[in-house]
Structures are given as C-alpha cells and as structure tokens.
Legacy VTK file of the C-alpha trace (Angstrom):
# vtk DataFile Version 3.0
C-alpha trace
ASCII
DATASET POLYDATA
POINTS 86 float
40.336 43.720 95.237
43.661 46.210 95.511
42.957 48.161 92.517
42.845 51.932 91.808
40.154 54.344 90.538
42.029 54.280 87.204
42.495 50.519 87.031
38.840 49.838 87.988
37.759 52.574 85.380
39.792 50.922 82.739
38.403 47.782 83.684
34.761 49.241 82.930
35.736 50.737 79.669
37.318 47.534 78.434
33.969 45.703 79.245
31.951 48.107 77.209
34.242 48.032 74.519
33.729 44.457 73.981
29.869 44.926 74.585
29.941 47.596 71.428
32.475 46.074 69.395
30.709 42.617 69.247
27.449 41.930 70.981
25.839 45.089 70.026
26.869 44.561 66.139
25.427 41.148 66.616
21.995 42.328 68.214
21.501 44.957 66.321
23.114 45.107 63.068
22.311 41.533 62.136
19.326 40.848 64.455
20.619 38.163 67.027
18.265 38.899 69.519
15.347 38.571 67.423
16.145 35.480 65.813
13.753 32.795 66.363
16.087 29.780 65.645
16.041 27.804 68.995
16.664 23.941 68.156
20.559 23.331 68.855
22.685 23.087 67.311
21.313 25.835 64.903
21.814 28.745 67.520
25.574 28.066 67.716
26.310 27.385 63.836
24.664 30.684 63.085
26.407 32.550 65.967
29.754 31.111 64.388
28.525 32.510 61.061
28.154 35.974 62.116
31.164 35.989 63.893
32.633 34.752 60.609
31.167 37.361 58.575
32.394 40.221 61.271
35.632 39.090 61.361
35.570 38.918 57.799
34.294 42.465 57.363
37.072 43.791 59.789
39.750 41.916 58.057
38.702 44.095 54.703
39.027 47.189 56.893
35.648 47.792 57.244
34.711 49.781 60.193
30.932 50.072 59.533
29.456 46.788 59.952
25.893 47.908 58.832
27.106 48.945 55.550
29.742 46.016 55.195
26.464 43.782 55.561
24.645 45.797 53.137
27.253 45.686 50.538
27.716 41.570 50.903
24.352 41.518 50.106
24.068 44.107 47.052
26.589 41.877 44.849
29.001 39.107 44.062
31.853 41.179 43.474
32.075 42.282 47.435
31.396 38.705 48.699
34.576 37.816 46.076
36.865 40.408 47.729
35.944 39.119 51.194
36.800 35.519 50.089
39.905 36.316 48.005
38.383 34.941 44.969
39.056 36.417 41.422
LINES 1 87
86 0 1 2 3 4 5 6 7 8 9 10 11 12 13 14 15 16 17 18 19 20 21 22 23 24 25 26 27 28 29 30 31 32 33 34 35 36 37 38 39 40 41 42 43 44 45 46 47 48 49 50 51 52 53 54 55 56 57 58 59 60 61 62 63 64 65 66 67 68 69 70 71 72 73 74 75 76 77 78 79 80 81 82 83 84 85
C-alpha cells in the first residue's frame, strides 16, 4: 500500500460517507434491520423499494429522509410530486 496518510484518511471518510448516507438511513429511518422479511425474493424487492424511495426523495431535493418519509405517508400530494403526476 503506497498511499499517504491523507489519502488513507480520505478513503476512511469516503467509506463513512456511504455508511451515513445510505446504510444508516435504511437501517434507522426505514427500519431495514428490524424487518422480519426473510423469504427470497422479498428482502431484495423491499431493499429495491427502499432505495427507490430514498432516490426519489433526494431527487426532490429532500435532505432529511425521515421527514420526507413522514410527508410521503401523510398525503397524496407529496407522492404525486415525487412521481411527477398532476
């Protein structure tokens, strides 16, 4: 391994950026770790749906995924906005 301390530190930061941006949100906000869905292919389908939801929220400019998820559950207007429906 021929990298400087700064490059190594950057690699560590990049790893935690992914962990905080994706995995933490899926685990905490969406309750993925608590899910009792175990029979294939359902876990993969639900993970796909969770990722789709996060990507739709981010595409709308949402930065707080928990708040975006609550808004999506409150009414049809937010969902129509997410899916660009009239």
